[in-house]
C-alpha positions as CSV (number, residue, x, y, z in Angstrom):
1,M,-0.2,-0.1,-0.1
2,A,1.2,3.3,-0.9
3,K,2.4,5.6,2.3
4,K,-1.0,7.6,3.2
5,R,-1.4,11.4,5.1
6,I,-4.3,10.9,7.1
7,G,-6.2,13.7,8.9
8,I,-8.4,13.4,12.0
9,L,-10.5,15.5,13.9
10,T,-13.6,15.4,16.6
11,G,-16.7,17.9,16.1
12,G,-19.2,19.3,18.4
13,G,-19.6,17.7,22.3
14,D,-17.1,15.4,23.8
15,V,-18.2,12.2,24.8
16,P,-16.0,9.0,26.6
17,G,-14.2,7.1,24.1
18,L,-13.0,9.7,21.6
19,N,-9.5,9.5,22.4
20,S,-9.6,5.5,22.0
21,V,-10.8,6.3,18.2
22,I,-8.0,8.5,18.2
23,K,-5.5,5.9,19.1
24,S,-6.8,3.0,17.4
25,V,-6.3,5.5,14.0
26,V,-2.6,6.2,15.1
27,Y,-1.4,2.6,16.1
28,R,-3.2,0.8,13.0
29,G,-1.5,3.8,10.8
30,Y,2.2,2.7,12.2
31,E,1.4,-0.5,11.4
32,N,0.8,0.4,7.9
33,D,3.6,3.3,7.6
34,C,0.9,5.9,7.4
35,E,0.8,9.3,8.7
36,V,-1.8,10.2,11.3
37,V,-2.5,14.2,11.8
38,G,-4.7,15.8,14.6
39,I,-6.8,18.5,13.3
40,R,-7.7,20.5,16.7
41,R,-10.8,21.8,17.5
42,G,-12.8,20.6,14.8
43,W,-13.6,22.0,11.5
44,E,-12.6,25.5,13.0
45,G,-9.2,23.8,12.4
46,L,-9.6,23.8,8.8
47,T,-11.2,26.9,8.5
48,H,-9.1,28.9,11.1
49,L,-5.6,27.8,10.1
50,N,-3.2,30.1,8.8
51,F,-0.2,28.6,7.3
52,D,1.7,32.1,7.4
53,D,1.6,32.2,11.0
54,P,3.2,29.6,13.4
55,S,1.2,30.2,16.4
56,S,-1.9,29.6,14.5
57,V,0.0,26.0,12.8
58,E,1.0,25.0,16.4
59,R,-2.8,26.0,17.5
60,Y,-4.6,23.8,14.9
61,V,-2.0,21.1,13.9
62,L,-0.9,18.4,15.8
63,P,1.2,15.1,14.4
64,L,0.1,12.2,16.1
65,T,2.6,9.5,17.2
66,R,2.5,6.2,19.2
67,E,4.5,8.1,21.6
68,N,2.2,11.1,22.3
69,T,-0.9,8.9,21.8
70,R,-0.1,5.8,23.9
71,T,-2.2,6.7,27.3
72,V,-4.7,9.3,26.0
73,D,-7.3,6.6,25.8
74,R,-7.0,6.5,29.8
75,T,-9.3,9.6,29.8
76,G,-12.3,10.9,28.5
77,G,-13.3,14.3,26.6
78,T,-11.1,14.4,23.0
79,F,-7.4,15.6,23.7
80,L,-7.5,17.1,20.3
81,H,-10.6,19.3,21.5
82,S,-13.8,20.2,19.7
83,S,-15.8,23.2,18.3
84,R,-19.2,23.7,17.0
85,T,-18.3,24.8,13.7
86,N,-20.2,24.6,10.5
87,P,-17.7,25.7,7.5
88,K,-20.8,26.1,5.2
89,K,-22.5,28.5,7.7
90,M,-19.7,30.5,9.0
91,K,-21.1,34.3,10.5
92,S,-17.6,35.7,10.2
93,V,-14.7,35.0,8.5
94,P,-11.0,34.8,10.2
95,D,-9.0,38.2,10.2
96,F,-6.5,37.1,8.3
97,L,-9.1,35.8,5.5
98,K,-10.5,39.7,5.8
99,G,-11.3,40.7,1.9
100,T,-11.8,36.6,0.8
101,S,-14.7,36.2,-1.0
102,F,-16.6,33.2,-0.1
103,P,-20.0,32.3,-1.0
104,Q,-22.7,33.8,1.1
105,A,-26.3,33.2,1.6
106,E,-29.3,34.0,3.7
107,S,-29.7,31.3,7.2
108,T,-32.7,32.0,9.2
109,K,-33.1,30.5,12.7
110,G,-35.9,31.6,15.2
111,G,-37.1,34.3,13.1
112,V,-33.7,36.0,12.7
113,T,-31.9,36.3,9.5
114,S,-28.2,36.7,9.2
115,I,-25.6,36.6,6.3
116,V,-23.3,33.3,6.3
117,N,-20.5,32.4,4.4
118,D,-19.5,28.9,3.2
119,M,-15.6,28.4,3.6
120,S,-15.7,25.5,1.7
121,S,-12.9,26.2,-0.2
122,Q,-10.5,27.3,2.4
123,V,-11.1,23.8,4.1
124,L,-10.5,22.2,0.7
125,K,-6.9,24.3,0.5
126,N,-6.1,23.4,4.3
127,L,-6.4,20.3,3.5
128,E,-4.3,20.4,0.2
129,T,-1.6,22.2,2.0
130,L,-1.8,19.6,4.6
131,K,-0.7,17.2,1.9
132,L,-4.0,15.1,3.3
133,D,-5.2,11.7,1.3
134,Y,-7.8,11.2,4.0
135,L,-10.0,12.7,6.4
136,V,-11.5,10.7,9.7
137,A,-14.1,13.0,10.8
138,I,-15.8,12.0,14.5
139,G,-19.3,13.6,15.2
140,G,-22.4,13.2,15.6
141,D,-25.3,14.8,13.0
142,D,-23.7,18.1,12.4
143,T,-20.4,17.3,12.1
144,L,-21.2,14.4,9.8
145,S,-23.4,17.0,7.6
146,Y,-20.4,18.6,6.7
147,A,-18.5,15.8,6.3
148,A,-20.8,14.5,3.7
149,H,-20.9,17.7,1.9
150,L,-16.9,17.7,1.8
151,D,-17.0,14.0,0.3
152,R,-19.7,15.5,-1.9
153,L,-16.6,18.0,-3.0
154,G,-14.3,14.9,-3.8
155,F,-12.3,14.7,-0.6
156,K,-11.9,11.0,0.4
157,V,-13.9,11.2,4.1
158,V,-14.4,8.3,6.4
159,C,-16.4,9.0,9.6
160,I,-17.1,7.5,12.9
161,P,-20.6,8.3,15.0
162,K,-20.0,9.8,18.6
163,T,-23.2,11.1,20.4
164,M,-25.3,10.7,23.7
165,D,-28.1,10.9,22.0
166,N,-27.6,7.7,19.8
167,D,-29.0,9.4,16.6
168,V,-27.0,8.9,14.0
169,R,-28.7,7.2,10.9
170,N,-27.1,4.3,9.6
171,T,-25.8,2.9,13.0
172,E,-27.5,1.3,16.0
173,Y,-24.8,2.6,18.1
174,C,-22.8,6.3,18.5
175,I,-20.0,6.4,20.8
176,G,-20.7,7.9,24.5
177,F,-23.9,5.9,24.3
178,S,-23.3,3.1,27.0
179,T,-21.1,5.7,29.1
180,A,-24.2,8.2,29.4
181,I,-26.9,5.3,30.3
182,T,-24.5,3.9,32.8
183,R,-23.9,7.6,34.5
184,A,-27.3,8.0,34.6
185,M,-28.3,4.7,36.1
186,D,-25.9,5.5,39.1
187,A,-27.3,9.0,39.6
188,I,-30.8,8.1,39.5
189,N,-30.1,5.0,41.8
190,R,-28.1,7.5,44.2
191,Q,-30.9,9.9,44.6
192,R,-33.5,7.4,45.2
193,T,-32.6,7.9,48.9
194,T,-32.9,11.6,48.7
195,V,-36.3,11.6,46.9
196,G,-37.5,9.1,49.4
197,S,-36.5,10.3,52.4
198,H,-38.7,13.6,51.5
199,E,-41.6,11.6,50.1
200,R,-41.3,13.7,46.6
201,I,-41.6,13.1,43.0
202,G,-37.9,12.9,41.5
203,I,-38.0,14.1,38.3
204,F,-34.5,14.0,35.9
205,R,-33.9,15.9,32.6
206,I,-32.0,14.1,30.1
207,F,-30.0,14.9,26.6
208,G,-32.0,14.1,24.0
209,R,-32.9,17.3,22.0
210,D,-34.9,15.5,18.8
211,A,-34.4,11.6,19.5
212,G,-35.4,10.0,23.1
213,Y,-33.3,6.9,23.3
214,T,-31.1,8.5,26.1
215,A,-34.1,8.9,28.4
216,L,-36.0,5.2,26.9
217,Y,-32.8,3.7,27.5
218,T,-32.0,4.9,31.1
219,A,-35.8,4.2,32.1
220,Y,-35.4,0.6,30.5
221,V,-32.5,-0.3,33.5
222,T,-33.9,2.0,36.3
223,S,-37.7,1.0,35.8
224,I,-39.3,4.3,35.7
225,R,-41.5,6.5,33.9
226,C,-40.1,8.4,30.6
227,V,-41.1,11.2,27.9
228,I,-39.4,11.5,24.9
229,P,-39.3,13.9,21.8
230,E,-41.0,11.4,19.5
231,Y,-44.3,11.0,21.6
232,K,-46.4,14.0,23.2
233,V,-47.8,12.6,26.5
234,N,-51.1,14.0,28.1
235,L,-50.2,15.9,31.3
236,D,-52.7,15.0,33.4
237,K,-52.4,11.1,32.6
238,L,-48.8,11.8,33.4
239,V,-49.4,13.6,36.7
240,D,-52.0,10.4,38.0
241,L,-49.4,8.1,36.8
242,L,-46.6,9.5,38.7
243,I,-49.4,9.8,42.0
244,A,-50.1,6.4,41.9
245,D,-46.8,5.2,41.4
246,K,-46.2,7.5,44.7
247,K,-48.8,6.0,46.6
248,G,-48.0,2.7,45.5
249,N,-44.3,2.8,46.3
250,P,-43.6,1.9,50.3
251,S,-41.5,4.7,50.2
252,Q,-43.7,7.1,48.8
253,Y,-41.8,8.8,46.2
254,S,-42.0,8.7,42.2
255,L,-39.6,9.3,39.5
256,V,-39.5,10.2,35.7
257,V,-37.0,10.7,33.4
258,L,-37.5,13.5,30.6
259,S,-35.8,14.1,27.3
260,E,-34.6,17.7,26.9
261,G,-37.1,17.9,24.1
262,A,-39.8,16.4,25.9
263,K,-43.3,17.7,25.6
264,W,-47.0,17.2,26.2
265,E,-49.9,18.2,25.0
266,G,-50.1,22.3,25.2
267,Y,-46.5,22.4,25.8
268,T,-44.1,24.2,24.3
269,V,-40.7,23.8,24.3
270,M,-38.8,27.2,25.2
271,E,-35.7,27.9,24.0
272,Y,-32.8,30.6,24.7
273,G,-29.7,32.4,23.8
274,E,-27.9,32.5,20.4
275,P,-28.2,29.7,18.2
276,D,-24.8,27.6,17.6
277,A,-23.2,27.0,14.1
278,Y,-25.9,24.6,13.1
279,G,-28.5,26.6,14.3
280,H,-29.5,25.1,17.8
281,R,-30.4,26.8,20.7
282,K,-30.6,26.2,24.0
283,K,-33.8,24.2,25.7
284,A,-35.3,25.9,28.9
285,S,-35.3,22.8,31.6
286,V,-38.5,21.0,30.7
287,G,-37.8,19.4,34.0
288,E,-38.5,22.7,35.7
289,A,-41.8,22.9,33.9
290,L,-43.0,19.8,34.7
291,S,-42.0,20.5,38.4
292,E,-44.4,23.6,38.1
293,E,-47.3,21.6,36.4
294,I,-47.1,19.0,39.4
295,K,-47.2,21.6,41.9
296,K,-49.9,23.4,40.5
297,R,-52.0,20.1,39.6
298,V,-51.7,18.4,42.5
299,K,-49.5,20.3,45.4
300,E,-47.0,17.6,45.4
301,E,-43.3,18.7,46.3
302,T,-40.6,17.5,43.5
303,I,-37.2,17.3,43.2
304,V,-35.6,18.3,39.3
305,S,-32.3,17.1,38.6
306,D,-30.1,17.9,35.5
307,L,-28.4,14.9,34.0
308,T,-26.8,16.5,31.3
309,Y,-23.1,17.4,31.2
310,D,-22.0,15.4,34.0
311,L,-22.8,12.3,31.5
312,R,-20.1,13.3,28.8
313,G,-17.5,13.8,31.3
314,G,-14.9,11.1,32.5
315,D,-13.7,8.0,31.1
316,P,-15.4,5.8,28.8
317,D,-17.1,2.6,30.5
318,F,-16.1,-1.2,28.7
319,V,-18.8,-0.8,26.1
320,D,-17.7,2.7,24.8
321,K,-14.1,1.7,25.1
322,L,-14.7,-1.1,22.7
323,V,-16.9,0.1,20.2
324,A,-14.3,3.2,20.1
325,S,-11.3,1.1,19.4
326,T,-13.1,-1.0,17.0
327,F,-14.9,1.6,15.2
328,G,-11.2,3.6,14.8
329,A,-9.6,0.5,13.5
330,M,-12.7,-0.2,11.0
331,A,-12.1,3.5,9.6
332,F,-8.4,3.1,9.0
333,D,-9.3,-0.5,7.4
334,A,-11.6,1.1,4.8
335,I,-9.1,4.1,4.0
336,I,-6.5,0.8,3.5
337,E,-9.6,-0.1,1.1
338,G,-9.7,2.8,-0.4
339,K,-13.2,3.2,0.7
340,S,-14.7,6.6,1.2
341,G,-18.0,8.3,1.9
342,V,-18.6,5.8,4.5
343,M,-19.2,5.4,8.8
344,S,-18.0,2.9,11.1
345,A,-21.5,0.9,12.0
346,L,-23.0,-1.3,14.4
347,M,-26.4,-2.9,12.3
348,D,-28.2,-5.6,12.8
349,G,-25.8,-6.1,15.8
350,K,-22.9,-6.6,13.8
351,Y,-20.0,-4.2,12.8
352,T,-20.0,-3.1,9.3
353,M,-19.4,0.2,7.2
354,S,-22.5,2.3,6.0
355,P,-23.0,5.3,4.0
356,I,-22.5,8.6,5.7
357,P,-26.3,9.9,6.6
358,D,-28.0,12.3,4.2
359,P,-27.9,15.3,6.3
360,A,-31.6,16.2,4.8
361,L,-33.2,13.3,6.8
362,G,-32.4,14.7,9.9
363,P,-31.4,12.5,13.1
364,R,-32.7,9.1,14.0
365,H,-36.0,8.9,15.8
366,V,-37.1,5.7,18.5
367,D,-39.6,3.9,16.6
368,L,-42.8,4.3,19.1
369,E,-44.3,0.8,17.9
370,T,-42.0,-1.3,19.3
371,M,-40.0,0.6,22.1
372,Y,-42.1,3.0,23.7
373,N,-45.6,2.2,25.7
374,T,-47.9,4.6,24.6
375,E,-50.4,3.9,27.9
376,R,-47.8,3.5,30.4
377,Y,-45.3,6.0,29.2
378,R,-42.6,3.5,29.6
379,P,-40.0,1.6,27.7
380,N,-41.4,-1.4,25.9
381,Y,-40.0,-4.5,27.6
382,A,-42.0,-7.0,25.7
383,N,-40.8,-8.9,22.6
384,K,-37.3,-8.7,22.4
385,I,-36.1,-12.1,21.2
386,G,-34.2,-11.9,17.7
387,L,-33.4,-8.5,18.4
388,P,-29.9,-6.9,18.4
389,I,-28.7,-5.8,21.4
390,F,-30.0,-2.3,21.4
391,F,-33.2,-3.4,19.8
392,N,-33.4,-0.7,17.0
393,K,-32.2,-1.9,13.7
394,Q,-32.6,1.4,12.1
């Protein structure tokens, strides 16, 4: 095999397991006489990199070796760092590129229209200057949407899915999901003593802007109610179920976990702050909103906990470390075989390479018919024989 020069970056939010992917690609590269170059701070590393400024090169480019990646898999986060940068929709360009003409378009989010720049030409120029043959992009829907665009422009890209929401299409599993569920399960089980001691209703808010996998699987392993974005529950019925759970519990408490994008009939998800590079604004706490409704309707006291950023920090669990290392090796194997436009994946419970998802399709959603009990507002525990380990074959 001709010697190749491979770039690798992590985009969007961090999750446990990213460093295991990076180490796996680097070690496989070493075995096959390939160079691996880390692009720091995600896609920003390819929009803001200025080769005429040594400090910029130092900030955004990190040659990777067995020596400087030997221990990185022992910790969480991404040692290449990350950002939420969308090169197709840059509101402003770096100072050193002021005066350079980039294609512009109008972008409207939340009723606010702004002019954005498509810096793809600069990304391609930097990839060429770096003499990269391939790019490994690790990320969720947003990061992979630009990877798909880059692939359409003709640059060879191989992707690896990561997100605690587990909502990337063309795969049943994304790096970070198992650790998030493990941490959420531990947090809920620890808080049972406090919620029970005060005989309250415990409300847990968890990640899941558009898909309810994180809330659903957390509810599955903790045996509690859950509300997910895919199904708009009836508030009176939900409150009645929680009160019945509380009365039927010898310790006089009940629990429910809500996706951040969960909703009920008559409720509109509230957002605040400036949209990020992909148009997402922060969502106001649906947990606090439910707490107020419970207090107003039945005069019950609640305890609200946010199970969000704490779930993405720290070391990966066994599943995430196993899948991350394997996904990284698979991505490198695809490069050896000359493939591009593909993504490491699990489908039908088996490792495979899938096409990079079409960004127009949006995130993968929970299949209500097979996975969610719309009468009990709980996961569906029945009829699992023959399904892959994570139940969903999408």
